[in-house]
C-alpha positions in Angstrom: 107.9 72.9 -61.8 107.9 69.2 -62.8 111.5 70.1 -63.8 111.7 70.8 -60.3 110.1 67.6 -59.2 112.4 65.7 -61.7 115.6 67.0 -60.2 114.4 66.6 -56.7 113.7 62.8 -56.9 116.8 62.5 -58.8 118.8 63.8 -55.9 117.2 62.0 -53.3 115.8 62.3 -49.6 119.2 62.2 -47.6 120.3 65.4 -50.6 117.5 67.3 -50.0 118.0 67.0 -46.8 121.8 68.2 -46.6 120.6 71.4 -48.7 118.1 72.0 -46.4 120.3 72.0 -43.6 123.1 74.2 -45.2 120.2 76.4 -46.4 118.9 76.8 -42.2 122.3 77.2 -40.6 123.0 80.7 -43.4 119.1 81.1 -41.8 120.1 80.5 -37.8 123.2 82.9 -38.5 121.4 85.7 -40.0 118.6 85.4 -36.9 121.2 85.3 -34.1 122.2 88.5 -35.6 118.8 89.9 -35.9 117.5 88.5 -32.3 120.1 91.6 -30.2 119.0 94.2 -33.2 115.7 93.8 -33.2 114.1 91.0 -30.3 112.8 87.8 -30.8 109.4 89.1 -30.5 109.5 91.3 -33.7 112.8 90.4 -35.5 111.5 86.6 -35.9 108.2 87.5 -36.0 109.0 89.2 -39.0 111.3 86.7 -40.9 108.7 84.2 -40.1 105.7 85.8 -41.5 107.3 87.1 -44.8 108.7 83.2 -44.7 104.5 82.3 -45.0 103.5 85.1 -47.4 106.1 83.6 -50.0 105.2 80.2 -49.1 101.7 81.2 -49.9 102.9 83.0 -53.3 104.7 79.7 -54.1 101.6 77.7 -53.8 99.7 80.5 -55.7 102.9 79.6 -58.7 102.2 76.4 -58.7 98.2 76.7 -58.5 98.0 74.7 -55.9 96.4 76.6 -53.3 93.7 74.1 -52.9 96.4 72.2 -51.0 95.7 74.6 -48.0 93.1 72.1 -46.8 94.9 69.5 -45.1 94.5 65.8 -46.2 95.5 64.5 -42.7 94.0 67.2 -40.3 95.1 65.2 -36.9 98.8 65.2 -38.0 98.7 68.4 -39.7 97.7 69.6 -36.2 100.6 67.5 -34.3 103.1 69.0 -36.8 101.9 71.9 -36.2 102.2 71.8 -32.4 105.5 70.2 -32.7 107.0 73.1 -34.7 105.6 76.0 -32.3 106.7 74.4 -29.6 110.2 73.2 -31.0 110.6 76.8 -33.0 110.3 78.8 -29.8 112.2 76.6 -27.4 115.2 77.0 -30.4 115.2 80.5 -30.5 114.6 81.3 -26.6 117.9 79.7 -26.7 120.0 80.3 -29.5 121.2 84.0 -28.5 122.1 82.5 -25.2 124.7 80.0 -26.3 127.7 79.7 -29.4 126.3 78.0 -32.5 128.8 75.4 -32.5 127.4 74.6 -28.8 123.5 74.6 -30.3 124.2 72.6 -32.8 126.2 69.8 -30.5 123.3 69.4 -28.5 120.6 69.9 -31.2 122.6 67.2 -33.1 121.6 64.4 -30.9 118.1 64.6 -32.6 119.2 62.4 -35.2 119.9 59.6 -32.8 116.3 60.2 -31.0 114.7 60.2 -34.3 116.4 56.7 -35.1 114.6 55.3 -32.1 111.3 57.0 -33.0 111.5 55.3 -36.8 112.2 52.1 -35.2 109.1 52.4 -33.0 106.9 54.1 -35.5 108.3 53.0 -38.9 109.7 49.5 -38.1 113.1 50.8 -39.7 116.3 48.9 -38.5 117.9 49.7 -35.2 121.1 47.8 -35.0 123.7 47.5 -31.7 126.0 49.6 -33.5 123.0 52.4 -33.5 122.3 52.0 -29.9 126.5 52.7 -29.2 125.9 56.2 -31.9 123.0 57.1 -29.5 125.2 56.9 -26.7 128.1 58.7 -28.0 125.6 61.5 -29.0 124.3 61.8 -25.7 127.9 61.6 -24.3 129.2 64.0 -26.6 126.9 66.7 -25.2 127.5 66.1 -21.6 131.5 66.8 -22.8 129.9 69.7 -24.5 128.2 71.1 -21.3 131.3 70.4 -19.1 129.2 68.6 -16.8 132.1 68.0 -15.0 132.4 71.3 -13.4 129.2 70.0 -11.0 125.9 68.9 -11.2 123.8 71.3 -8.7 121.2 72.7 -10.2 122.7 76.9 -10.8 126.3 74.6 -12.1 125.4 72.2 -14.0 127.2 73.3 -17.1 128.7 76.7 -18.4 125.4 77.8 -19.9 122.1 79.2 -18.7 119.4 75.7 -17.2 116.5 77.9 -19.4 118.6 77.6 -22.1 119.6 73.8 -21.9 116.0 73.0 -21.0 114.7 74.6 -24.2 117.0 72.9 -26.3 116.0 69.8 -25.0 112.6 70.4 -25.4 113.4 71.6 -28.9 115.1 67.6 -29.5 112.6 65.9 -28.2 109.8 68.0 -30.5 112.1 67.8 -33.4 113.0 63.9 -33.1 109.6 63.1 -33.8 109.0 65.0 -37.0 110.6 62.6 -39.4 108.9 59.6 -38.6 105.5 61.5 -38.6 106.0 63.1 -41.6 106.9 59.7 -43.7 103.9 57.6 -42.0 101.2 60.3 -42.1 102.4 63.3 -44.2 103.0 61.9 -47.8 99.8 63.6 -49.2 100.4 66.9 -48.2 102.2 69.5 -50.2 106.0 70.5 -48.3 105.0 73.6 -48.3 101.9 73.0 -46.6 103.9 71.1 -43.7 105.7 74.1 -43.0 102.9 77.3 -43.5 100.8 76.2 -40.5 103.7 75.4 -38.4 105.3 78.9 -39.0 102.2 81.0 -39.2 101.4 79.7 -35.6 105.1 80.0 -34.6 104.7 83.9 -35.2 101.8 83.6 -33.3 103.5 81.9 -29.8 106.8 84.2 -30.4 104.1 87.5 -30.3 102.5 85.9 -27.4 105.6 84.4 -25.4 108.3 87.6 -26.2 107.5 91.1 -25.8 106.9 92.9 -29.2 109.4 95.5 -29.0 108.9 97.3 -32.1 111.9 99.2 -33.4 111.5 103.1 -34.3 113.4 102.4 -37.6 114.6 99.4 -39.7 117.4 100.0 -41.5 118.1 98.8 -45.0 120.5 96.2 -43.9 118.1 94.7 -41.5 115.6 94.4 -44.3 117.2 92.6 -46.2 118.3 90.1 -43.5 114.9 89.4 -42.7 113.9 89.2 -46.9 116.8 87.0 -47.0 116.1 84.8 -43.9 112.7 84.6 -44.9 113.9 82.7 -48.3 115.9 80.2 -46.1 113.2 79.6 -44.3 110.8 79.0 -47.3 113.2 77.1 -49.4 114.8 75.0 -45.9 111.4 73.7 -44.9 110.3 73.0 -48.7 113.5 70.7 -48.9 113.4 69.7 -45.8 110.1 68.1 -45.8 110.5 66.8 -49.4 113.5 65.2 -48.0 111.7 63.4 -45.4 108.6 62.4 -47.7 111.0 60.6 -50.5 113.7 59.1 -47.8 113.8 56.5 -44.8 113.6 58.8 -42.1 116.4 57.7 -40.0 118.8 58.5 -43.1 117.2 61.5 -43.8 117.6 63.0 -40.3 121.2 61.9 -40.5 121.7 64.9 -42.7 121.3 66.9 -40.0 124.8 66.2 -39.0 126.0 68.5 -41.9 125.0 71.4 -39.5 128.1 70.8 -37.3 130.3 72.0 -40.1 128.3 75.0 -41.1 127.5 76.4 -37.4 131.2 75.9 -36.7 132.4 77.8 -39.9 129.2 80.7 -39.7 130.1 80.8 -35.9 133.9 81.7 -36.4 133.1 84.3 -39.8 130.4 86.1 -38.4 130.6 86.2 -34.6 134.4 85.3 -33.9 133.0 82.4 -31.9 136.4 79.7 -31.4 134.9 76.2 -30.0 136.3 75.2 -26.7 138.5 72.1 -26.5 135.8 70.5 -25.4 133.3 71.7 -27.8 136.0 70.6 -30.4 136.1 67.2 -28.6 132.3 66.9 -28.7 132.0 67.5 -32.5 134.5 64.6 -33.1 132.5 62.4 -31.2 129.1 63.5 -32.9 130.9 62.7 -36.4 131.5 59.3 -34.8 128.0 58.7 -33.7 126.4 60.3 -36.9 129.1 57.4 -38.7 127.4 54.7 -36.1 124.1 55.8 -36.5 123.7 56.4 -40.3 126.8 54.7 -42.0 125.0 53.1 -45.7 125.4 49.7 -44.8 123.0 49.7 -42.1 120.3 50.3 -44.3 119.8 47.3 -45.8 117.2 45.9 -43.3 115.0 49.4 -43.9 111.4 48.6 -44.7 110.1 51.0 -47.2 106.2 51.3 -47.2 103.3 53.5 -47.8 101.3 55.4 -44.9 98.7 52.8 -46.1 100.8 50.4 -43.9 100.0 52.3 -40.7 
């Protein structure tokens, strides 16, 4: 494990986050395939429950089960609530929209995370970053084709409830990088995910009807196991990245999801982005360049949680 930790520090926070988001996209593609077959209540609950078991097994292997006792109980409670609400909202919207459009909307999260990092951590916020935020919001409006009409029933080409769920997801997860960096330095990366993942399972079983299928095929079982492994590995890498790197720069790694969501949507679901979605994706790339170009990092203030 010491070698793994050394490798993680060599790679750095942003690189770990890039790897984490690639793993998450594999998981999302598997979940998008599982939901129609097994249902959100059972299928995704099974994935997340197995993920919790894998996380606990990982801690046991490291002989760090004592890490389950939180160092900052209020932070861990807030982080758990953010994960539960954000994950349930995301899983509600995931099967109702193409992958690429889901992630165009989700990619406003780093833009909002930059504002949160400025407010909570006093990290830099330049005019160029503000312009990047505006471009990200405009990209969302382009992807949703809002010119179709602004009435509630014709706001865009998608279900308003799914859009509201994604907006809630963005709100929750834009808070997380700064909160982890400010208050979560003493928490084990897996512990940061275990509580949120476990209570997400509980919330899914309450929010969605847990219809248990009569049989589960070997293929479905394998998909559950692989997806669970992706959850565990992705969350561990992501929280390590959040703890090791500036919150706004590490959050920028999420833009790589634009590449993977487009590729996986085409490969596995025959989803071809519409002209509006393609234009929005290019705008998101421009937004990411404005927000996270490396030269903007020279004024970032690196501090410990004791500065809070």
